[in-house]
N, C-alpha and C positions, 0 to 999 in steps of 0.2 A: 255513558252515565255510571256504569259500574266502576270505572276507573277513578271516579271522584269520591266514591264511597269511603275508602280508607282515609282520604284527606279531610273531607267535610262531615263524615259520619251519618249522612242521610237524615232520617227523621230523629235519630238519637242525638244529633247535634255534634258540635266540636268538643272533644274532651281532652284529657291529659294536659291540662294547663299547668304551667309552673305557678309558683306563688311569689309573694314578696319577700320570702325568707322568714316570715313571722312564725310559720308553723314549726320551723326548726329552733328558732329563738325561744318561743313560748309554747312548748309541746302541749301543755294542758290548758293554756289560756289564749290560744291563738285567735279565737273568735272575739275576745276582748280587745286584742291588738287590732283586729280588722275593724272593730267598732270605732276605735279612735282614729284609724286611717280614714274611714268614711266620714267621720265628724270633721276631720281636717279638710277633706275635699269639699265638704259642704261649706265650711267657713271660707275657703278660698273662692269658691264660686259665688257665694253671697257677697263677699267683699268686692269682688270684681263687678258684680251687678250693681252694687251701690255706687261705685266709682263711675261706672258708665252712665247710670240713670241721672246722677246729680251733676254730671259734667256737661261739656258742650255737645257730646254725642247724644245725651239724653234729651237736650233741648231740640236737636234735629229730629229725633224720633217722635217727640211730642208734636212738633210742627207738622211732620208728615202724617201723623195720626189725626190731628185736629183739623188741619186745613191743607190738604195736599197741593191744591192749586197755588195757594199763597207761598207754601214752602218751595215749590218748584220755581216760582217767579223770583224768589230770593236766592236762587242758586244752589239749593239743597237737592242733590241727585238722589232720587228714590232708588234707582238701581244700585248705586254705590253703597248706600247705607243698608239696604235690604240684603245685599250680598255679604256685607261685613258682618251683620248680626247673624245671618245664616251660618257663616263659617265659625263664628265664636260659639254659638249654641251647639253646633255639631261637634266642636272640639270638646266641650264639657260633657256632652252626651256620650261621646266616644270614651272619655275617661271613666264615666260612671259605668258604661257597659263593660269596659275592660276590667274594672274592679269587681263587677258582678261575676264575670267569668272566672276571675282569680279566686273569689270567695267560694263559689259553688263548684268549681272545677269542671263546669260544662256549660255550654250555651248553644241553643238551637232555635229552630223556627217556632217552637211552642212557647217560648219565653214571653213574647209580646202577644198575649192572647186578648180576646175581646174584653174579658173580665178585668185585666190589668189596664187596658185602655180606658174603660169606663171609670176605674178607680182613679187614674191620673187626672182625667177631665173633672171628676167630682172634687178632687183636691183643689183645683184651680178655681172652680165655680164657687165652692163653699168658702174658700179662703178669701177670694176677691181678685178679680182680674185687674191687671194694670197696677198692682201694688207690689212693694218689695216683700213685705212680711206676710201678705195674704196667703200665698201657697204654703208657707210653713205652718201657719195657723190651721189651714185646711187639712194639711197632711197630719198634724197632731190630732185634730178632732176625729178625722176619719180612721186613723189607726186605732184610736180608743174605741170607736164605734165598731170597727172590724173585729177587734178582740172580743167585744161584747156579743157579736153575732156569730161567733165561731160555732156555737151549738146549732145554729140555724143556717148552715152553709147553703142550703137549697134556696133560701130567700135572700141571700146576700145581695145579689144584683138588683132584686126588686127593692130592697131597702135603700141601696145607693141611688137608684133611679128616683125614688120618692124624696130622698133627701135633697138631691139636685133640683128637682122640681119645686120643692118647698123654698129653697134658697133663691131660685130664679124668680119666683113670684113674690115672696115676702121680703127678701134681702138681696136685691139684684147686684149690689156691690160687695156682697159677701161679708165675712167677719171683719175684714179690715175696714170696710166702709161703715159697718155698724159701730166699731170702736172709734172711728174718726168722728162720726155723728155725736157719740157720747162725749168725746173730748171737746168738740166745738160748742156743744150745748152747755157743758160745765164752764167753759171760758166765758160764754155769754152771760150765764148766771152770775159769775164772779164780777164781770164788768158792770152788770146792772146793779149789783149790790154795792159795789164801790162807788158808783155814780149817784146812788140814791142818797138823800140827806139823812 
């Protein structure tokens, strides 16, 4: 075990990462450059997700979600598509983790804590599961709420738990579902007004 300590760092994690060369190019503004790299990675992942969801693969995933028996009878292999999406999601997760390590120059077992796991789940639930823009909306709202609760860090997890519970009970489809309801209600009002004499 002690032989692995210099390589993996033990509880301190793996350190001494290289960077993308942005610290040398922008000595005083490297964090701004990292911000734009992270924004570009988000845009690529989001574009890829939209292409997959709105294409034939998205139809296959929806069929497996809504009626697995019918999808299997139509020749859609559950194993094939689950393996495919697992590989793609692991690819983008690995890129995000690699960029995290490059930015902070260290990564270890304490990175993925229970608090972070709760925060990620809250983003999905608050934003809306099964939607494209839902997790982004949930992330934006929870980051604002997290900044507001910085002075009450002891109650952060309790606040997140209450927020998730509120959304599960009151808005089970999250912010994306709520906006979709508002949009459909507005369209119905417009169609009723245009149809009335």
